[in-house]
Every structure is written in C-alpha cells, then in structure tokens.
KOLDOMI-98942 format. One record per atom (N, C-alpha, C, O): z, x, y. Coordinates in steps of 0.2 Angstrom, whole numbers, padded with zeros to 4 digits, always signed. Last residue first. Layout:
ZXY/...
END
This chain:
+0567+0292+0734/+0565+0290+0741/+0559+0291+0740/+0555+0289+0745/+0573+0302+0729/+0570+0295+0722/+0569+0290+0728/+0570+0284+0727/+0578+0312+0735/+0573+0312+0731/+0571+0305+0729/+0565+0305+0727/+0589+0305+0739/+0585+0308+0745/+0577+0310+0740/+0571+0308+0741/+0600+0305+0730/+0596+0299+0732/+0591+0301+0735/+0587+0299+0732/+0596+0320+0717/+0599+0315+0721/+0596+0309+0726/+0590+0307+0725/+0593+0318+0698/+0589+0320+0706/+0595+0318+0714/+0598+0313+0713/+0603+0326+0686/+0600+0318+0690/+0598+0322+0695/+0600+0328+0697/+0609+0334+0678/+0605+0337+0680/+0600+0330+0686/+0595+0332+0690/+0619+0332+0669/+0613+0328+0665/+0607+0332+0671/+0601+0333+0669/+0629+0339+0674/+0627+0343+0667/+0618+0340+0667/+0613+0344+0665/+0631+0333+0687/+0628+0341+0687/+0628+0339+0680/+0626+0333+0681/+0633+0321+0682/+0627+0320+0685/+0626+0329+0686/+0621+0331+0686/+0646+0323+0677/+0642+0320+0673/+0632+0321+0676/+0627+0322+0672/+0654+0324+0687/+0653+0329+0683/+0647+0330+0678/+0644+0335+0676/+0656+0325+0703/+0654+0320+0698/+0650+0326+0690/+0645+0329+0690/+0665+0327+0716/+0658+0328+0713/+0662+0327+0706/+0668+0328+0704/+0674+0314+0727/+0673+0320+0720/+0668+0324+0717/+0665+0320+0714/+0665+0312+0742/+0666+0310+0734/+0669+0316+0730/+0666+0321+0730/+0672+0315+0757/+0667+0316+0754/+0669+0314+0746/+0675+0314+0744/+0682+0313+0770/+0684+0310+0762/+0677+0310+0759/+0676+0305+0756/+0682+0331+0774/+0684+0322+0774/+0684+0319+0770/+0687+0322+0765/+0676+0340+0762/+0675+0340+0770/+0675+0331+0770/+0672+0327+0768/+0686+0353+0754/+0681+0344+0755/+0684+0344+0762/+0688+0346+0765/+0693+0363+0750/+0691+0365+0756/+0685+0358+0755/+0679+0360+0756/+0700+0357+0737/+0701+0365+0741/+0696+0363+0746/+0693+0358+0743/+0699+0350+0728/+0704+0344+0735/+0704+0353+0738/+0708+0354+0742/+0700+0357+0716/+0694+0350+0719/+0695+0349+0727/+0690+0348+0730/+0709+0362+0712/+0703+0366+0715/+0700+0361+0719/+0697+0363+0724/+0724+0362+0712/+0722+0357+0713/+0715+0361+0716/+0715+0363+0721/+0730+0370+0698/+0727+0369+0705/+0725+0367+0707/+0719+0367+0704/+0734+0366+0683/+0740+0369+0689/+0737+0371+0693/+0740+0376+0695/+0721+0360+0681/+0726+0356+0679/+0733+0359+0683/+0737+0355+0686/+0711+0369+0682/+0711+0364+0685/+0718+0359+0685/+0718+0355+0689/+0715+0386+0682/+0714+0380+0677/+0716+0377+0679/+0722+0377+0681/+0711+0398+0685/+0706+0394+0684/+0708+0387+0678/+0705+0385+0674/+0719+0410+0697/+0718+0408+0692/+0713+0402+0687/+0709+0407+0687/+0725+0410+0711/+0721+0415+0707/+0720+0416+0699/+0720+0421+0695/+0733+0399+0710/+0729+0400+0713/+0721+0402+0711/+0715+0400+0710/+0744+0402+0703/+0739+0395+0700/+0734+0396+0704/+0729+0393+0702/+0749+0414+0696/+0750+0413+0703/+0744+0406+0703/+0739+0408+0705/+0766+0420+0691/+0761+0419+0692/+0754+0416+0695/+0760+0415+0698/+0777+0431+0689/+0774+0429+0695/+0767+0427+0694/+0762+0431+0694/+0784+0435+0675/+0785+0430+0678/+0787+0431+0687/+0792+0431+0691/+0771+0444+0669/+0773+0437+0668/+0778+0431+0671/+0778+0425+0670/+0774+0454+0678/+0769+0450+0680/+0770+0444+0674/+0769+0438+0677/+0783+0461+0669/+0787+0459+0678/+0782+0454+0679/+0784+0449+0682/+0776+0464+0660/+0781+0459+0659/+0784+0458+0666/+0789+0454+0667/+0768+0474+0664/+0766+0467+0663/+0770+0461+0661/+0768+0455+0660/+0777+0485+0667/+0771+0479+0673/+0771+0472+0672/+0773+0467+0675/+0779+0485+0657/+0787+0484+0660/+0783+0480+0666/+0784+0474+0668/+0769+0493+0650/+0772+0486+0646/+0776+0486+0652/+0775+0487+0646/+0767+0505+0659/+0762+0499+0659/+0766+0493+0655/+0767+0488+0659/+0777+0513+0659/+0777+0510+0661/+0774+0505+0663/+0775+0501+0668/+0765+0526+0653/+0769+0525+0652/+0772+0521+0657/+0770+0523+0663/+0750+0528+0647/+0750+0527+0654/+0759+0522+0655/+0759+0516+0656/+0748+0530+0635/+0744+0534+0641/+0746+0535+0646/+0746+0540+0650/+0760+0527+0628/+0757+0534+0628/+0756+0538+0633/+0758+0543+0635/+0758+0513+0630/+0762+0516+0635/+0762+0523+0634/+0763+0526+0639/+0745+0509+0625/+0742+0512+0631/+0751+0516+0635/+0752+0519+0640/+0751+0512+0610/+0743+0518+0613/+0745+0516+0622/+0746+0521+0626/+0759+0501+0612/+0760+0507+0610/+0756+0513+0613/+0758+0517+0618/+0749+0492+0612/+0754+0490+0617/+0758+0501+0617/+0757+0505+0621/+0740+0492+0600/+0738+0493+0608/+0743+0493+0615/+0742+0494+0621/+0752+0490+0594/+0746+0494+0592/+0744+0497+0597/+0746+0502+0599/+0754+0478+0595/+0760+0484+0596/+0754+0488+0597/+0753+0489+0603/+0742+0470+0590/+0745+0469+0597/+0749+0475+0598/+0747+0478+0603/+0743+0475+0577/+0737+0474+0580/+0737+0478+0587/+0734+0483+0589/+0755+0467+0572/+0753+0473+0570/+0749+0477+0576/+0751+0483+0578/+0748+0452+0575/+0756+0456+0580/+0756+0463+0580/+0757+0466+0585/+0740+0451+0567/+0737+0451+0571/+0743+0453+0575/+0741+0458+0579/+0742+0461+0550/+0744+0456+0555/+0741+0457+0561/+0739+0463+0562/+0741+0473+0543/+0735+0470+0546/+0737+0463+0547/+0733+0459+0546/+0754+0471+0530/+0747+0476+0534/+0745+0471+0539/+0747+0465+0539/+0765+0468+0525/+0762+0461+0529/+0758+0465+0531/+0758+0464+0537/+0775+0471+0510/+0772+0472+0513/+0765+0470+0518/+0760+0469+0515/+0789+0460+0504/+0784+0466+0505/+0779+0466+0508/+0778+0461+0510/+0799+0455+0509/+0796+0449+0508/+0788+0452+0504/+0783+0448+0503/+0809+0464+0516/+0810+0461+0509/+0804+0456+0503/+0804+0455+0497/+0810+0471+0523/+0802+0475+0519/+0803+0469+0513/+0801+0469+0507/+0818+0475+0534/+0813+0469+0533/+0807+0470+0532/+0802+0470+0535/+0833+0481+0531/+0825+0480+0530/+0821+0474+0531/+0822+0468+0529/+0846+0479+0539/+0844+0475+0533/+0837+0476+0534/+0834+0472+0537/+0858+0491+0548/+0852+0486+0547/+0850+0484+0541/+0852+0487+0536/+0875+0491+0553/+0871+0490+0543/+0865+0485+0545/+0864+0479+0545/+0872+0500+0569/+0872+0495+0564/+0871+0496+0557/+0867+0501+0555/+0877+0512+0576/+0878+0513+0567/+0878+0506+0566/+0882+0503+0562/+0876+0514+0588/+0880+0508+0585/+0882+0510+0577/+0888+0510+0574/+0865+0521+0588/+0872+0526+0592/+0874+0523+0589/+0876+0526+0584/+0854+0512+0584/+0857+0518+0581/+0864+0520+0582/+0868+0521+0577/+0856+0504+0594/+0858+0502+0587/+0860+0509+0582/+0864+0511+0579/+0850+0510+0606/+0858+0508+0605/+0860+0506+0599/+0866+0508+0598/+0838+0513+0601/+0842+0519+0601/+0849+0515+0602/+0853+0517+0598/+0832+0500+0599/+0832+0504+0595/+0837+0508+0595/+0840+0509+0589/+0833+0494+0614/+0836+0493+0607/+0836+0496+0602/+0842+0497+0600/+0826+0505+0618/+0833+0505+0620/+0837+0501+0615/+0843+0503+0612/+0814+0500+0613/+0814+0508+0613/+0822+0508+0612/+0825+0509+0607/+0812+0487+0617/+0813+0490+0611/+0816+0496+0609/+0820+0496+0604/+0820+0484+0633/+0813+0489+0629/+0819+0488+0622/+0825+0488+0621/+0824+0467+0640/+0826+0473+0637/+0820+0478+0635/+0814+0476+0637/+0823+0456+0645/+0820+0460+0649/+0824+0466+0649/+0826+0470+0653/+0827+0444+0635/+0820+0443+0639/+0820+0450+0643/+0814+0451+0644/+0838+0446+0628/+0836+0453+0627/+0828+0454+0632/+0825+0459+0633/+0843+0431+0626/+0846+0437+0632/+0841+0444+0632/+0840+0447+0637/+0834+0418+0627/+0832+0425+0622/+0836+0431+0628/+0833+0434+0633/+0837+0401+0618/+0840+0407+0623/+0836+0414+0622/+0836+0416+0616/+0834+0385+0615/+0831+0392+0615/+0834+0395+0619/+0834+0393+0625/+0843+0369+0614/+0837+0374+0620/+0841+0382+0617/+0846+0384+0616/+0836+0355+0606/+0841+0360+0605/+0839+0365+0612/+0833+0364+0614/+0829+0342+0607/+0837+0342+0605/+0839+0350+0608/+0844+0351+0612/+0815+0342+0608/+0820+0341+0613/+0825+0342+0612/+0828+0344+0618/+0807+0343+0599/+0810+0339+0600/+0816+0335+0604/+0819+0330+0604/+0803+0357+0604/+0798+0350+0603/+0802+0343+0603/+0800+0338+0607/+0814+0363+0614/+0811+0364+0607/+0808+0356+0609/+0809+0352+0613/+0816+0374+0626/+0816+0367+0624/+0813+0365+0620/+0807+0364+0623/+0820+0389+0632/+0814+0386+0628/+0817+0379+0628/+0823+0379+0630/+0820+0403+0640/+0821+0398+0639/+0817+0393+0636/+0811+0393+0638/+0810+0414+0641/+0817+0416+0640/+0822+0409+0637/+0826+0410+0633/+0795+0410+0633/+0799+0410+0637/+0806+0413+0635/+0808+0414+0629/+0782+0419+0627/+0788+0416+0623/+0794+0419+0628/+0797+0424+0629/+0765+0413+0633/+0769+0417+0629/+0773+0411+0628/+0773+0405+0628/+0749+0410+0638/+0755+0407+0636/+0756+0413+0633/+0752+0418+0632/+0733+0406+0640/+0737+0411+0643/+0745+0408+0642/+0748+0405+0646/+0721+0407+0628/+0724+0405+0631/+0733+0407+0636/+0737+0411+0633/+0715+0409+0614/+0712+0407+0620/+0719+0403+0627/+0720+0397+0629/+0719+0414+0604/+0719+0407+0604/+0720+0405+0611/+0723+0402+0614/+0719+0429+0603/+0716+0426+0598/+0719+0417+0597/+0719+0415+0592/+0721+0434+0615/+0716+0436+0611/+0714+0431+0608/+0709+0429+0609/+0732+0423+0621/+0726+0428+0624/+0719+0429+0624/+0714+0427+0627/+0743+0427+0611/+0739+0419+0615/+0731+0421+0615/+0726+0420+0611/+0745+0440+0610/+0743+0437+0607/+0740+0430+0607/+0735+0428+0603/+0749+0443+0623/+0743+0448+0620/+0740+0441+0614/+0734+0438+0614/+0762+0436+0622/+0756+0434+0629/+0749+0435+0626/+0745+0431+0625/+0768+0445+0613/+0764+0437+0611/+0759+0433+0617/+0755+0429+0616/+0768+0452+0620/+0766+0455+0613/+0764+0446+0612/+0758+0444+0611/+0779+0450+0629/+0773+0452+0631/+0766+0452+0627/+0761+0451+0629/+0788+0447+0620/+0787+0443+0623/+0781+0444+0627/+0778+0438+0629/+0792+0459+0612/+0792+0451+0610/+0787+0446+0614/+0783+0442+0612/+0798+0466+0623/+0790+0469+0620/+0786+0464+0617/+0780+0463+0618/+0808+0460+0628/+0803+0462+0630/+0796+0464+0627/+0790+0463+0629/+0814+0453+0610/+0817+0456+0618/+0809+0456+0620/+0804+0454+0616/+0823+0441+0603/+0817+0443+0603/+0816+0445+0608/+0816+0442+0613/+0833+0435+0594/+0833+0442+0597/+0825+0443+0600/+0822+0448+0598/+0841+0419+0601/+0834+0424+0598/+0835+0431+0601/+0837+0432+0606/+0853+0408+0602/+0851+0413+0602/+0850+0415+0599/+0853+0416+0593/+0855+0390+0605/+0852+0395+0600/+0848+0398+0603/+0843+0397+0607/+0868+0379+0613/+0860+0385+0615/+0860+0390+0607/+0865+0393+0604/+0875+0370+0608/+0874+0369+0612/+0867+0372+0615/+0862+0369+0617/+0880+0366+0593/+0879+0371+0595/+0875+0369+0601/+0871+0365+0599/+0886+0356+0583/+0889+0355+0588/+0885+0359+0594/+0886+0356+0599/+0883+0352+0569/+0887+0359+0571/+0888+0360+0577/+0892+0364+0578/+0870+0348+0569/+0876+0346+0566/+0884+0349+0565/+0888+0348+0562/+0862+0358+0575/+0864+0351+0576/+0867+0347+0575/+0868+0342+0580/+0860+0370+0569/+0865+0368+0573/+0865+0360+0576/+0870+0358+0578/+0857+0365+0558/+0862+0367+0558/+0865+0367+0563/+0871+0366+0563/+0841+0363+0561/+0848+0355+0558/+0854+0358+0556/+0857+0355+0553/+0840+0375+0566/+0840+0370+0572/+0844+0363+0568/+0848+0359+0570/+0840+0384+0553/+0843+0385+0560/+0843+0379+0565/+0848+0379+0568/+0828+0375+0548/+0835+0377+0544/+0841+0380+0548/+0847+0378+0547/+0817+0376+0557/+0820+0371+0553/+0826+0370+0551/+0830+0366+0552/+0817+0390+0555/+0816+0387+0562/+0819+0380+0562/+0823+0378+0566/+0812+0393+0541/+0817+0397+0546/+0821+0392+0549/+0826+0389+0547/+0799+0387+0542/+0804+0385+0538/+0813+0386+0540/+0817+0382+0541/+0792+0394+0551/+0794+0390+0552/+0798+0383+0547/+0800+0377+0548/+0794+0407+0546/+0796+0405+0551/+0798+0400+0553/+0803+0399+0556/+0786+0405+0534/+0793+0408+0532/+0796+0406+0539/+0801+0404+0539/+0775+0403+0540/+0775+0398+0536/+0783+0398+0536/+0787+0393+0536/+0772+0416+0546/+0771+0408+0548/+0774+0403+0546/+0777+0399+0550/+0771+0426+0537/+0778+0426+0541/+0778+0420+0543/+0783+0417+0543/+0763+0428+0525/+0768+0423+0523/+0774+0421+0530/+0779+0416+0529/+0744+0432+0521/+0749+0434+0528/+0756+0427+0528/+0754+0422+0531/+0741+0434+0505/+0739+0432+0511/+0745+0433+0516/+0751+0435+0514/+0744+0440+0495/+0739+0441+0497/+0741+0441+0506/+0742+0445+0510/+0744+0422+0485/+0745+0430+0488/+0740+0438+0489/+0735+0440+0485/+0745+0409+0495/+0739+0412+0493/+0744+0420+0491/+0746+0422+0496/+0760+0401+0500/+0754+0404+0500/+0751+0410+0495/+0754+0415+0491/+0768+0393+0490/+0762+0392+0494/+0757+0393+0495/+0752+0390+0494/+0777+0398+0483/+0773+0395+0481/+0768+0391+0484/+0765+0387+0481/+0782+0409+0495/+0777+0412+0490/+0775+0408+0484/+0772+0411+0480/+0789+0399+0501/+0782+0404+0503/+0779+0403+0499/+0774+0399+0497/+0796+0392+0491/+0794+0389+0494/+0788+0391+0497/+0783+0388+0496/+0804+0406+0488/+0802+0403+0483/+0798+0397+0486/+0794+0396+0481/+0811+0406+0501/+0808+0411+0497/+0804+0410+0495/+0798+0413+0497/+0820+0397+0504/+0813+0396+0508/+0809+0401+0505/+0803+0401+0506/+0833+0393+0500/+0828+0397+0497/+0822+0393+0499/+0819+0388+0496/+0848+0393+0509/+0843+0388+0508/+0834+0395+0505/+0831+0399+0509/+0863+0396+0515/+0859+0397+0512/+0852+0392+0510/+0853+0386+0509/+0870+0403+0532/+0867+0398+0529/+0862+0398+0520/+0856+0400+0521/+0886+0408+0535/+0878+0409+0532/+0874+0405+0529/+0874+0403+0523/+0893+0410+0549/+0893+0408+0543/+0885+0407+0542/+0880+0407+0546/+0907+0415+0559/+0901+0418+0558/+0900+0410+0550/+0904+0407+0547/+0918+0423+0571/+0917+0420+0567/+0908+0419+0565/+0904+0422+0568/+0920+0441+0571/+0915+0435+0574/+0915+0431+0570/+0912+0432+0565/+0930+0455+0568/+0933+0449+0571/+0926+0443+0574/+0928+0441+0579/+0921+0466+0563/+0922+0465+0572/+0928+0458+0574/+0930+0456+0580/+0923+0464+0553/+0925+0469+0554/+0927+0469+0561/+0932+0471+0564/+0916+0450+0547/+0924+0451+0548/+0927+0457+0551/+0933+0457+0552/+0903+0457+0551/+0905+0452+0554/+0914+0450+0554/+0918+0449+0559/+0901+0465+0538/+0901+0468+0545/+0905+0464+0551/+0909+0467+0555/+0903+0456+0529/+0909+0460+0528/+0907+0466+0536/+0911+0470+0538/+0892+0446+0530/+0899+0444+0531/+0905+0451+0535/+0909+0452+0540/+0881+0458+0531/+0883+0454+0534/+0890+0454+0536/+0893+0458+0540/+0880+0463+0515/+0880+0467+0521/+0884+0465+0528/+0889+0468+0530/+0879+0455+0507/+0886+0457+0505/+0888+0461+0510/+0894+0463+0511/+0867+0452+0503/+0869+0447+0504/+0878+0448+0508/+0882+0444+0510/+0856+0457+0501/+0859+0462+0503/+0866+0458+0506/+0871+0461+0509/+0842+0455+0494/+0845+0455+0497/+0849+0455+0500/+0848+0451+0505/+0835+0452+0479/+0835+0459+0484/+0838+0459+0489/+0836+0465+0492/+0820+0442+0484/+0826+0446+0480/+0830+0454+0481/+0828+0459+0484/+0828+0433+0498/+0822+0435+0497/+0825+0441+0492/+0830+0444+0493/+0834+0417+0501/+0835+0420+0494/+0829+0426+0494/+0825+0425+0489/+0837+0418+0513/+0833+0413+0514/+0829+0416+0502/+0824+0417+0499/+0852+0415+0522/+0849+0420+0519/+0843+0415+0513/+0844+0410+0509/+0855+0416+0542/+0850+0410+0534/+0848+0416+0530/+0844+0421+0532/+0868+0419+0552/+0865+0421+0547/+0857+0414+0541/+0857+0409+0539/+0875+0416+0565/+0874+0412+0559/+0869+0418+0555/+0866+0422+0559/+0891+0417+0573/+0886+0423+0572/+0883+0416+0565/+0886+0412+0561/+0897+0410+0590/+0894+0410+0581/+0891+0413+0578/+0886+0414+0580/+0904+0411+0603/+0899+0415+0600/+0899+0412+0593/+0905+0413+0592/+0910+0399+0619/+0910+0402+0612/+0904+0405+0609/+0898+0403+0611/+0912+0404+0636/+0908+0401+0631/+0910+0403+0624/+0910+0409+0623/+0917+0404+0652/+0921+0402+0645/+0914+0401+0640/+0911+0395+0640/+0910+0412+0665/+0910+0405+0661/+0914+0408+0656/+0915+0414+0656/+0909+0426+0670/+0911+0422+0677/+0913+0412+0673/+0916+0407+0676/+0913+0437+0657/+0909+0433+0663/+0913+0426+0666/+0918+0423+0665/+0922+0447+0650/+0922+0447+0658/+0918+0441+0661/+0920+0439+0666/+0918+0444+0638/+0925+0447+0640/+0926+0448+0650/+0930+0450+0653/+0905+0442+0635/+0909+0437+0636/+0916+0440+0639/+0919+0437+0644/+0898+0454+0637/+0899+0449+0643/+0903+0445+0643/+0906+0444+0648/+0901+0460+0622/+0905+0461+0629/+0904+0458+0635/+0909+0458+0639/+0894+0448+0613/+0904+0448+0616/+0905+0453+0620/+0910+0452+0623/+0883+0452+0618/+0885+0444+0623/+0893+0447+0619/+0898+0448+0622/+0880+0466+0612/+0881+0463+0620/+0882+0459+0623/+0884+0459+0629/+0881+0461+0600/+0886+0467+0603/+0885+0465+0609/+0890+0463+0612/+0871+0452+0596/+0878+0450+0595/+0881+0454+0600/+0883+0450+0604/+0858+0462+0602/+0860+0453+0606/+0868+0453+0605/+0872+0454+0609/+0863+0470+0591/+0862+0474+0598/+0862+0464+0602/+0867+0463+0606/+0857+0462+0581/+0865+0467+0580/+0865+0468+0589/+0869+0465+0592/+0846+0457+0583/+0851+0455+0584/+0857+0456+0583/+0862+0453+0584/+0836+0471+0582/+0840+0465+0588/+0843+0461+0589/+0845+0459+0595/+0839+0474+0570/+0843+0480+0576/+0843+0475+0582/+0847+0475+0586/+0843+0464+0558/+0838+0468+0558/+0843+0471+0567/+0849+0470+0568/+0851+0452+0554/+0853+0461+0550/+0849+0465+0552/+0850+0471+0550/+0850+0441+0560/+0845+0443+0554/+0847+0448+0549/+0845+0449+0543/+0859+0429+0568/+0857+0434+0565/+0854+0437+0558/+0855+0436+0552/+0859+0419+0582/+0856+0420+0576/+0856+0428+0572/+0852+0432+0574/+0872+0412+0587/+0868+0418+0589/+0865+0422+0582/+0868+0426+0578/+0877+0399+0595/+0870+0402+0590/+0868+0406+0589/+0862+0406+0588/+0886+0394+0608/+0880+0398+0608/+0880+0398+0600/+0885+0394+0598/+0894+0379+0618/+0894+0383+0609/+0888+0387+0607/+0884+0383+0604/+0898+0381+0634/+0895+0382+0628/+0896+0384+0621/+0899+0389+0619/+0908+0381+0644/+0910+0375+0637/+0902+0378+0634/+0902+0373+0631/+0895+0384+0658/+0903+0388+0654/+0904+0381+0649/+0901+0376+0651/+0878+0392+0649/+0885+0387+0654/+0894+0387+0652/+0897+0389+0647/+0869+0402+0651/+0871+0402+0648/+0877+0398+0650/+0880+0400+0655/+0855+0405+0656/+0854+0403+0647/+0862+0400+0645/+0863+0397+0640/+0849+0404+0666/+0855+0401+0668/+0855+0398+0659/+0855+0393+0657/+0838+0415+0671/+0835+0408+0669/+0843+0402+0665/+0842+0397+0662/+0846+0424+0678/+0840+0422+0682/+0837+0415+0678/+0835+0410+0681/+0858+0424+0668/+0856+0422+0677/+0853+0419+0679/+0853+0413+0680/+0852+0432+0660/+0856+0427+0657/+0858+0421+0663/+0860+0415+0662/+0848+0444+0663/+0841+0437+0662/+0845+0432+0660/+0842+0427+0659/+0855+0450+0669/+0853+0448+0671/+0849+0443+0670/+0846+0439+0674/+0866+0451+0656/+0868+0448+0661/+0862+0446+0666/+0862+0440+0667/+0855+0461+0651/+0855+0455+0648/+0861+0451+0652/+0860+0445+0650/+0855+0471+0661/+0850+0467+0660/+0849+0462+0658/+0846+0457+0660/+0868+0475+0658/+0867+0474+0666/+0860+0469+0666/+0859+0464+0669/+0869+0479+0646/+0872+0474+0648/+0870+0472+0653/+0871+0466+0654/+0859+0490+0647/+0860+0484+0642/+0862+0477+0645/+0859+0472+0645/+0867+0499+0652/+0858+0496+0659/+0858+0489+0653/+0857+0484+0655/+0877+0502+0648/+0878+0498+0654/+0874+0494+0656/+0874+0488+0659/+0873+0507+0635/+0877+0502+0633/+0877+0499+0644/+0877+0492+0645/+0867+0517+0642/+0862+0515+0639/+0866+0508+0640/+0864+0504+0644/+0876+0526+0644/+0874+0524+0653/+0868+0517+0648/+0865+0513+0651/+0883+0529+0634/+0887+0523+0641/+0883+0522+0645/+0884+0518+0650/+0874+0538+0631/+0873+0530+0625/+0878+0526+0630/+0876+0520+0631/+0871+0548+0636/+0871+0543+0636/+0871+0537+0635/+0869+0532+0637/+0889+0552+0634/+0885+0550+0641/+0882+0548+0639/+0885+0543+0635/+0886+0556+0622/+0889+0550+0621/+0894+0549+0629/+0899+0546+0630/+0878+0564+0621/+0877+0560+0617/+0880+0554+0619/+0878+0548+0618/+0887+0574+0628/+0878+0573+0631/+0877+0567+0630/+0876+0563+0634/+0898+0576+0618/+0897+0574+0624/+0892+0571+0628/+0892+0566+0631/+0890+0582+0609/+0893+0578+0609/+0895+0575+0614/+0893+0569+0615/+0883+0596+0616/+0880+0592+0613/+0883+0581+0614/+0881+0576+0616/+0899+0602+0616/+0894+0599+0627/+0887+0594+0624/+0885+0590+0627/+0898+0605+0607/+0903+0598+0610/+0900+0596+0616/+0899+0591+0620/+0890+0613+0599/+0891+0603+0598/+0895+0601+0602/+0897+0595+0601/+0892+0621+0609/+0887+0620+0610/+0885+0612+0607/+0882+0607+0610/+0910+0622+0614/+0904+0624+0609/+0898+0622+0612/+0899+0622+0619/+0912+0630+0631/+0913+0622+0626/+0906+0625+0622/+0900+0627+0623/+0920+0640+0639/+0915+0637+0635/+0915+0633+0630/+0919+0634+0625/+0935+0644+0645/+0931+0645+0640/+0925+0640+0638/+0927+0636+0634/+0942+0652+0660/+0939+0647+0656/+0933+0650+0649/+0929+0654+0648/+0949+0669+0659/+0943+0665+0660/+0944+0656+0656/+0947+0655+0650/+0966+0669+0663/+0963+0671+0657/+0956+0667+0660/+0957+0662+0664/+0976+0677+0674/+0973+0673+0675/+0967+0675+0666/+0966+0681+0665/+0995+0681+0673/+0986+0683+0671/+0982+0679+0672/+0984+0674+0669/+1007+0688+0685/+1001+0681+0680/+0999+0684+0680/+0998+0689+0682/+1019+0695+0687/+1012+0696+0686/+1012+0691+0683/+1016+0689+0679/
END
C-alpha cells in the first residue's frame, strides 16, 4: 500500500522570488521588443554598422547596451558594438567602475579622457547651470572619436520621457514645435545619431537597471543643478502621469503623428494656395499691414 504525501506549498520568500523572476523576464522581453521596433521603424542599424554605444554609467546607457547586446545575438543583420565612455575628470569620478563592468561582460570598450570639467567650471559663473556647455563639449569629444575610429552610428541612451520632455522644453521656452528625434544627422553631416530607447518608459528602465544590478555612477558629480528648466518640465510630466496615467504615452505617440495642415506653419503647408479662386493674386502682406485703400476706393 502506497502512501500519498501532500504537496508542500512553496515558502513565501520562494514565491516572491519566483514572481520577481517572472516579472523581470516580462520586462526584459518588453524592452527588447520596444528597442527592436524602434530600430526597425527608423532604420537605426544596418548590416555592417559599427555602433559606438555612449556609456555614461547611468541607468539609461547601461540598459541600452544590455538590450543591444541581447538583440545582437538574433538580429537579422550583423553589426559591431563598442562601448565608449568620456571621462570628463569630475572630482571623485570612480574611473574603475565602467572598465571593471565592461571587462566582466566581455564588451570591447574605450575610455576617452578629456578634462571638460575644468573648462566648464572656469567659464560658467558659480551658481549657474553647467549642463549646456558640458553637453556641447561632451558631444564634440564623442563626435571626434567616432570620426577617427570609423563608427557609422552613435547610440545615445535617451528614452521616451526624454523625447517628450524635450518637446515641452522647446514649446515652453523656445516657442517652437521641435523635439529629440530617434534618429538624427549631426549638423556637420558626418554622424548619424540613434536613440534605441525612444519607445521605452523611464520607469521601466529604472526597474530593469535595479533588477540587473548595474553599477550605477551617480549624476551629481558636478554639484547640485536645481531649478533647471528640464526639471520643471519633468515635475509637470510626473504630476500628469499621477493624475492621468497613460498621458505621457499618448503625447509620445502624438510626436509620431504630425499633421501640418492642422498647425500654423506656412513653410510646412501651403495655406496660401488653399481655397484660392483661379489665378487670383496672392495676398500682399505689406498692403494688408499698411492698410492701403482698394483701387476702387481711389477712383
């Protein structure tokens, strides 16, 4: 006679661990799908590309590199990935962190050493925001290295929320409808910049970085940079998302559905030709502004 023993219920901590593993697996799958779709939608990576993955040590660039490495294994094209970090010589920068991590995962990398920190602190008055000048110097150093080493694409870790925030920054502070495109040709025409995380939510990146335990380097080495316009916009976006979940996703989708005839830019849509009667002359702006009388009134 056999004895049937009751199945033992998993301990609570075991169930929690299994649940976390399942959620992390779903998150990784979602990120691969979103990054893969962005690459396909915008033609970000082609066969034979040599991609410079700009790695800052923050959650965004770590996640970008990690997902690109996963996609590289099954991608329909062959491409090369090289991680590049710019050591700007900020005080207390932990310069050992990135090399140690990249060597542990077997990724080819290069560290550019350029003391942009001293330049910024010398030029920018104390108490003023250093981000703008720092960004320009960083971009120049990365572009120069990319040109010297034959990189065909430069990958940056900006995500969906960055794209939306940049749109509002331009709207509120620069009076223009412009954003941060997923794919961009540099002003000199020499570099193609790609943003593979263009469809990815920042919250998902934060969760993924925590699950993967990336060795994050804090972004406060330059000192506190409070009251930035970008922080104002982020605060507004966070409030919107709390009050109406999904609003930022809706706005992000709207950036890909532009309808020039529903806006007010005569350079994008021919409003002058709209509704013209035959060969009627185009309106004379100077005459309208000057209030010149009609010919019939002069007779």
